[in-house]
N, C-alpha and C positions, 0 to 999 in steps of 0.2 A: 482546531488548529488555526492559527492566524499567520499572516505574513511575518510577523515578528518572531515566530518560532523557527524560521527557515534555517538559520545557521546551526542550531542545536539538532534539528531534525536531520539535516544533511550529515552532520557528524555521526548521528545514530546510524543512518544508512551505511555510511562508510565503515562503521565498526562491525557490520554484519556481513559475514561471508555468504555468498550466493545471490547478492543483489545485482541487478542489471540496471544501471543508470545511464543517462546520456547527458551531454553538455548543453542541450537545448531544452528539452522537455523538463529536465530536472534542475535547471538553473533557477536562480531566485525569481527571475521574470516568468519562467514557465510555471513554477509552482504557484506564484501569485495569481497568474491567469487561471489556473485550475481551481484555486480556492475561491476566486471571484465567481466562477461558474458553479461551484459546489460548496456554498458557504455553510451548509448545515450537516455535512456528511463526512468530514475529515476530522480526525481526533489525534491528540497526543496524550500520553501518560506522563505526569510530572510528579517527581518525588523529591522533596526538600530542595526545590528550585532547579532540579535537573530533569530534562526530558529523557525519559527512559525508553519510550516507545512511540510509534506513530503509525497511522494508517491513512491512506488516501482512498476515498470512496466517492463515487459519483454515478450519474446515470444520464441516459439519453432520452428519458421520458418513457422508455419501454423496458430496458434492461439495466440492472445495476452492475457496476464494475468495481473491483477492488485492486488497488495498486500499492506497491511499496510498503507492505506491512512489515514492520521491523521492531524488535525489542533488543536493546543493547544486551550483548551476551552476559554482562555482569548482573543483569536483572531478570534473567529468564527463570522459568519454573516457579513464577509467583502469580500466574494468572493474568499478567498484563496483556499478553497477546490476545487471549480469549476475551478479556474485557473490551479491548479495542475493537475486535471483530463484532462482538455483540452490540456495541454502541453504533457502529457503522450500519449493521444490518437493521437495527431498530430505526435509525434515521432514514435509511432507504425505504423501509416499509411505511414510515410516516409520510413519505413522498409518493406513495402508491406503487412502489416497485415490488414485484412478486418473485423475481428470479435474479440471481446475482452470479456473475462469472468472474474468474480471475485466471491469470497465467502465472505459473511457477516454472522456473527452469528445471528440467529433468534431473540435472546434476545437484540440485538443492535438496538433498535427502532430508535434512531437518525441517525445512520449509514444507515439503510435501507430506511428511509425517504429521506436522501440525495441522495442515489443512484437512487431511483425512480424519484426524481425531475430532474435528469439528463437523464432520459429515459432508465435506465437499468431495465429490467424486470426480475421478479422472474420466474424460471422454475419449475413448479410443476411435470414435467415428469421425473425428474432426482433424483437419490439418490447419494449423495456425499459419497465417501468412501476413506479411507486412511489406510496406514499401516506403522508404524514406523519400520525402519530397525535396530535401536539401541535404547537404553534407552534415552528418552527425558523428560525433566521436562517442563511442560506447565506453563505459567504465564498468568493469566487472569487479565486484568485491570478493 
């Protein structure tokens, strides 16, 4: 994924129900900042000039994280999501990462089924917490 992919990737995210975006982290500037920090671990799938799927993945040197994995609904059930995840996992492993985490909304049944099909397990022993350090507008798809 490159900064030039932003408009098409954002459109893909918006076409996918169950995504949780926000106006700062997921803005053009926010995604460019993420790509600069993680230049080798974020991917798009492109078919005939159309971006059909995307994955953001990165790490903190210790743990890998996956964000905003999406495949346009018109292109699902073709292995695109699995290929994107495998590319990200391979890239993270090449950077020395041995464990990867992600967050999926509990209401996102299709997304959770996808992650489970790839062997990602739910952790019932954790409570996810966050705190915004500035005003953020959340956009749910």
